[in-house]
C-alpha positions in Angstrom: -2.7 29.6 15.1 -5.3 27.0 14.4 -4.2 23.3 14.6 -2.9 21.8 11.4 -3.1 18.1 10.6 0.3 16.5 10.0 -0.4 15.9 6.3 -0.5 19.6 5.8 1.9 20.7 8.4 4.7 18.5 7.2 4.0 18.6 3.4 7.3 18.7 1.6 8.4 22.0 0.1 11.5 20.6 -1.7 12.4 17.5 -3.5 14.8 16.5 -0.7 11.8 16.1 1.6 9.8 13.8 -0.7 9.4 10.3 0.7 9.6 7.1 -1.4 9.7 8.5 -4.9 13.4 8.5 -5.9 13.0 8.0 -9.6 10.5 10.8 -10.0 12.6 13.2 -7.8 15.9 12.4 -9.6 14.3 12.9 -13.1 12.7 16.2 -12.2 15.9 17.5 -10.6 18.0 16.6 -13.6 15.5 18.3 -15.9 15.7 21.5 -13.8 19.5 21.5 -13.6 19.8 21.1 -17.3 17.0 23.4 -18.3 15.0 20.7 -20.0 11.5 21.5 -18.7 8.6 19.9 -20.6 5.4 21.8 -21.3 3.1 19.0 -20.0 3.5 16.3 -17.3 1.2 13.5 -16.2 1.6 12.3 -12.6 -0.2 9.1 -11.9 -0.3 6.6 -9.0 -2.3 5.6 -5.9 -3.7 8.2 -3.5 -1.5 10.0 -1.0 1.9 9.2 -2.5 3.0 12.7 -3.4 1.6 13.5 -6.9 0.2 17.0 -6.0 3.1 17.7 -3.7 5.7 17.1 -6.4 3.6 19.2 -8.8 3.7 22.1 -6.4 7.4 21.7 -5.8 8.0 21.6 -9.5 5.9 24.8 -9.9 8.0 26.5 -7.2 11.3 25.3 -8.7 10.7 26.5 -12.3 10.1 30.0 -10.9 12.9 29.9 -8.3 15.5 32.6 -8.8 18.3 30.6 -7.3 18.0 26.8 -7.5 20.3 24.8 -5.3 23.0 22.7 -6.9 20.8 19.6 -6.3 17.9 21.2 -8.2 15.7 22.2 -5.3 14.0 25.6 -4.9 16.1 27.8 -2.6 13.2 28.8 -0.3 14.5 32.3 0.3 14.1 34.2 -3.0 11.0 36.4 -3.4 9.3 33.9 -5.7 9.8 31.0 -3.2 8.5 33.3 -0.4 5.3 34.0 -2.4 4.8 30.3 -2.9 5.3 29.6 0.7 2.8 32.2 1.8 0.2 31.0 -0.8 0.1 34.3 -2.7 1.8 33.4 -6.0 -0.1 34.2 -9.2 2.0 31.7 -11.1 0.4 28.6 -9.6 -3.2 27.8 -10.6 -4.7 24.6 -9.2 -7.9 23.2 -10.7 -10.0 20.3 -9.3 -11.2 18.4 -12.3 -13.7 16.6 -10.2 -15.8 19.7 -9.9 -14.5 21.7 -12.9 -14.6 19.2 -15.7 -16.8 20.7 -18.4 -15.8 22.2 -21.8 -16.5 25.7 -20.5 -13.9 25.2 -17.7 -11.3 24.1 -20.2 -12.1 27.0 -22.6 -11.5 29.4 -19.7 -8.1 27.8 -19.1 -7.3 28.1 -22.9 -8.1 31.8 -22.8 -6.0 32.4 -19.6 -2.8 30.7 -20.8 -2.3 33.3 -23.5 -1.6 35.9 -20.8 2.0 36.2 -19.7 2.7 35.6 -16.0 2.6 38.8 -13.9 5.7 37.7 -12.1 8.3 35.0 -12.6 8.9 32.9 -15.7 6.2 30.2 -15.8 2.5 29.9 -15.1 1.9 26.4 -13.9 -1.5 24.8 -14.1 -2.1 21.8 -11.9 -5.2 19.8 -12.9 -5.9 17.3 -10.1 -8.1 14.2 -10.7 -7.6 14.8 -14.4 -9.4 11.6 -15.3 -12.7 13.3 -14.3 -12.6 15.6 -17.3 -15.3 14.8 -19.8 -14.5 13.6 -23.3 -15.5 16.9 -24.8 -13.3 18.7 -22.3 -10.3 16.5 -23.2 -10.9 17.2 -26.9 -11.1 21.0 -26.3 -7.8 20.7 -24.4 -5.8 18.8 -27.0 -4.4 21.7 -29.1 -3.4 23.9 -26.1 -1.8 20.9 -24.3 0.3 20.1 -27.4 1.4 23.6 -28.2 1.0 25.9 -25.1 2.6 29.3 -24.9 6.3 29.1 -23.8 5.5 30.5 -20.4 3.0 27.8 -19.5 3.4 24.3 -18.0 0.6 21.9 -17.4 0.7 19.1 -14.7 -2.1 16.6 -14.8 -2.4 14.4 -11.7 -4.6 11.3 -11.6 -5.1 8.0 -9.8 -6.7 6.3 -12.8 -4.4 6.6 -15.8 -6.4 4.2 -17.9 -9.2 6.8 -18.1 -6.9 9.3 -19.7 -7.3 9.3 -23.5 -4.3 8.2 -25.5 -4.2 11.6 -27.3 -3.6 13.3 -24.0 -1.0 10.7 -22.8 1.0 11.2 -26.0 1.4 14.9 -25.3 2.7 14.5 -21.7 5.8 13.3 -20.0 4.5 10.5 -17.7 5.7 9.8 -14.2 4.6 6.7 -12.3 4.3 7.3 -8.6 4.5 4.1 -6.7 3.3 3.0 -3.3 5.8 4.1 -0.6 7.6 1.3 1.2 6.4 0.6 4.7 9.8 1.0 6.2 10.1 4.5 4.7 6.7 5.5 6.0 7.5 4.2 9.5 10.8 6.2 9.5 9.0 9.3 8.4 6.4 8.9 11.1 9.2 8.4 13.7 10.7 11.8 12.7 7.4 13.5 13.0 6.6 11.9 16.3 9.9 13.3 17.7 9.0 16.8 16.4 5.5 16.6 17.9 6.7 15.2 21.2 4.8 12.0 20.8 6.2 8.9 22.6 5.8 6.2 19.9 7.0 2.6 19.9 8.7 1.5 16.7 6.3 -1.4 16.3 3.3 0.9 16.6 4.5 3.2 13.9 5.2 0.2 11.6 1.7 -1.1 12.2 0.3 2.3 11.2 2.5 2.4 8.1 1.4 -1.1 7.1 -2.2 -0.2 7.6 -1.8 2.8 5.2 -0.9 0.4 2.4 1.7 2.6 0.8 -0.1 6.0 1.2 1.8 8.5 3.3 -1.2 10.8 3.6 -3.3 7.9 5.0 -0.5 7.1 7.4 -0.3 10.7 8.7 -4.0 10.8 9.2 -3.9 7.5 11.2 -0.9 8.8 13.1 -2.9 12.0 14.2 -5.9 9.9 15.2 -3.8 7.4 17.2 -1.8 10.1 18.9 -5.0 11.8 20.0 -6.6 8.6 21.2 -3.6 7.5 23.2 -2.8 11.0 24.6 0.6 11.1 22.9 1.8 7.6 24.0 1.7 5.3 21.0 2.2 1.8 22.2 2.0 -1.4 20.0 -0.9 -2.8 22.1 -2.9 0.5 22.1 -2.4 0.8 18.3 -3.6 -2.8 17.8 -6.7 -2.1 19.8 -7.4 1.3 18.1 -7.1 -0.2 14.6 -9.1 -3.2 15.6 -6.4 -5.5 14.3 -5.3 -8.9 15.6 -1.7 -9.4 16.8 0.4 -11.7 14.6 0.6 -14.1 17.5 -3.1 -14.8 17.0 -2.6 -15.8 13.4 0.4 -17.9 14.3 -1.7 -19.8 16.9 -4.7 -20.3 14.5 -2.4 -21.4 11.7 -0.8 -23.9 14.0 -4.2 -25.3 15.0 -5.2 -25.7 11.3 -1.8 -27.2 10.4 -1.8 -29.6 13.4 -5.3 -31.0 12.6 -7.1 -29.2 15.4 -10.2 -27.7 13.8 -12.1 -27.5 17.1 -9.5 -25.2 18.6 -9.3 -23.1 15.4 -13.1 -22.7 15.4 -13.1 -21.9 19.1 -10.5 -19.1 18.6 -12.4 -17.8 15.6 -15.6 -17.6 17.5 -13.9 -15.8 20.4 -12.5 -13.1 18.0 -15.9 -12.7 16.3 -17.5 -12.3 19.8 -14.9 -9.6 20.6 -16.1 -7.5 17.6 -13.7 -8.5 14.8 -15.2 -8.9 11.4 -15.2 -12.2 9.6 -13.8 -10.6 6.5 -10.8 -9.1 8.3 -10.1 -12.4 10.1 -10.0 -14.2 6.7 -7.8 -11.6 5.2 -5.5 -11.7 8.1 -5.1 -15.4 7.9 -4.6 -15.2 4.2 -1.7 -12.7 4.8 -0.3 -15.0 7.4 0.0 -18.0 5.1 1.4 -15.7 2.4 4.1 -14.5 4.6 5.0 -18.2 5.5 5.3 -19.0 1.8 7.4 -15.9 1.1 9.7 -16.8 4.0 10.5 -20.1 2.2 11.0 -18.7 -1.3 11.6 -14.9 -1.0 12.6 -13.9 2.6 13.6 -10.4 1.6 9.9 -9.7 0.8 9.1 -10.0 4.5 10.4 -6.4 5.0 7.1 -5.1 3.6 4.2 -5.2 6.0 5.6 -7.1 8.9 7.1 -5.5 12.1 10.8 -6.3 12.4 10.5 -8.4 15.5 8.1 -10.8 13.7 10.2 -11.4 10.6 12.5 -13.8 12.4 9.5 -15.7 13.7 8.2 -16.2 10.2 11.6 -17.4 9.0 11.8 -19.9 11.9 8.2 -21.2 11.5 8.1 -21.4 7.7 10.2 -24.6 7.3 7.5 -26.5 9.3 4.9 -25.9 6.6 4.9 -27.7 3.3 4.4 -25.7 0.2 1.5 -27.9 -0.7 -0.3 -27.0 2.5 0.4 -23.3 2.1 -0.6 -23.1 -1.5 -3.8 -25.0 -1.0 -4.7 -23.0 2.1 -4.2 -19.7 0.2 -6.4 -21.0 -2.6 -9.1 -21.9 -0.2 -8.9 -18.6 1.6 -9.1 -16.7 -1.7 -12.1 -18.7 -2.6 -13.6 -17.9 0.8 -12.9 -14.2 0.3 -14.7 -14.3 -3.0 -17.7 -16.1 -1.5 -17.9 -13.6 1.4 -18.5 -10.8 -1.0 -21.8 -12.4 -2.1 -22.8 -14.1 1.1 -25.2 -12.8 3.8 -23.4 -15.0 6.4 -19.7 -14.3 6.1 -19.1 -16.1 9.4 -20.4 -19.4 7.9 -18.0 -18.9 4.9 -15.1 -18.4 7.3 -16.1 -21.5 9.3 -16.3 -23.7 6.2 -13.0 -22.4 4.9 -11.2 -23.1 8.2 -12.6 -26.7 8.2 -11.4 -27.2 4.6 -8.0 -26.0 5.5 -7.9 -28.3 8.6 -8.3 -31.3 6.2 -5.2 -30.4 4.3 -2.6 -32.0 6.7 -4.4 -35.3 6.3 -4.8 -35.0 2.6 -1.2 -34.0 2.0 0.4 -36.5 4.3 2.7 -39.0 2.5 2.8 -42.3 4.5 5.4 -43.8 2.2 7.9 -41.1 2.9 6.9 -39.9 6.3 9.1 -40.8 9.3 7.9 -43.7 11.3 8.3 -41.6 14.5 6.3 -38.7 13.2 2.6 -38.5 14.1 0.2 -37.9 11.1 -0.5 -34.2 10.7 2.4 -33.1 12.9 4.8 -30.4 12.0 7.5 -32.9 11.3 5.4 -34.8 8.8 4.8 -31.8 6.5 8.2 -30.2 6.8 9.5 -29.3 3.4 13.0 -30.6 2.4 14.7 -28.6 -0.3 16.8 -31.6 -1.2 14.0 -34.2 -1.6 13.3 -35.4 -5.1 10.0 -34.4 -6.7 8.8 -38.0 -6.7 8.9 -38.1 -2.9 6.6 -35.1 -2.5 3.0 -35.9 -1.3 0.4 -36.2 -3.9 -1.9 -33.1 -3.8 -5.6 -34.1 -3.9 -7.6 -32.8 -6.8 -10.7 -32.0 -4.7 -12.0 -31.8 -1.1 -13.9 -35.1 -1.6 -10.6 -36.8 -2.4 -9.1 -35.3 0.7 -11.9 -36.6 2.8 -11.5 -40.1 1.4 -7.8 -40.1 2.2 -8.3 -38.7 5.7 -10.8 -41.4 6.5 -8.0 -44.0 6.1 -5.6 -42.0 8.3 -5.8 -42.5 12.1 -6.6 -39.3 13.9 -3.6 -37.9 15.8 -3.8 -38.1 19.5 
């Protein structure tokens, strides 16, 4: 048998196998168990989160001859067997990206009048439904509102805002959300065991985070990394393959900037650029680093998304050494640098200028009146946030970089 990619080989065939969509799964199961099947559904959400998969499972379930008590297709009846072998006449899938004209919709309207040759329902899955033309949507309205009792329509799209309101009002809508990183990493771990791939937990978490909530993207990356590393997925090898920097690099660079060491920060940045890393990815990585430090102060539970488990504690331990003023201003400067990089022919210069601006913040945000006499200006102790300090004792945030420069000129450079 020819090789199958993991995204196809391990595609769920029952609701119990769907990852990260509990609301959608529970609602559809309840509808099946109580016989309350709608005539039209709209599945919308990001790519690779299970829209088409759930549509196929629903098509299989409504034709199953013996549903399980949980509302899943049994997988053994003749109808389920036909679905599994890809020879069921009750499932019609249409790609609206290439079949989006009025003629295509008219053909569907004519076909739905015919009773299914087998089973109870003919299920039409229209993928990328937002690609249908306005005329095609208009031709579809009447049939979508009052289809024959043996017909179910399932529209899947990544761009719900492009679906006309007249179509939305005729469908039950299901919002598919991005899948949590932990859930993707656990799913990858199970697949790695089945495939005989030796994979470190941190490596799988890194792949899951890179996929940004899309399970299909994560499975594609997993296949690629497994082939590149010959079935031995280590954290270091995955970092290298994904051309991503380790979190330790951002901890070091953030410490340079926070400790008033712009020379070291620029030297590190130049070394990473020389190693082949993109200026845009370095800026985004540093932006994420400061965001995690801020979340560690105010919403530690949010660190479970996107950060390997062994680095969460490090963020919790490091965050108290950074003032909220420094982190918020640094994030603002990085966001501004990100915007400028989009229109600049020299993204490296934008990154350098942004780092230097951030390096000025410890001086600008220092509070000589409240700082400890034993603490050096710009040191970690100077900018440590105290939750019990009154608002009046907090450092005055400069209104501009020019104001920061004036203030820093009066502050002795730390040795």
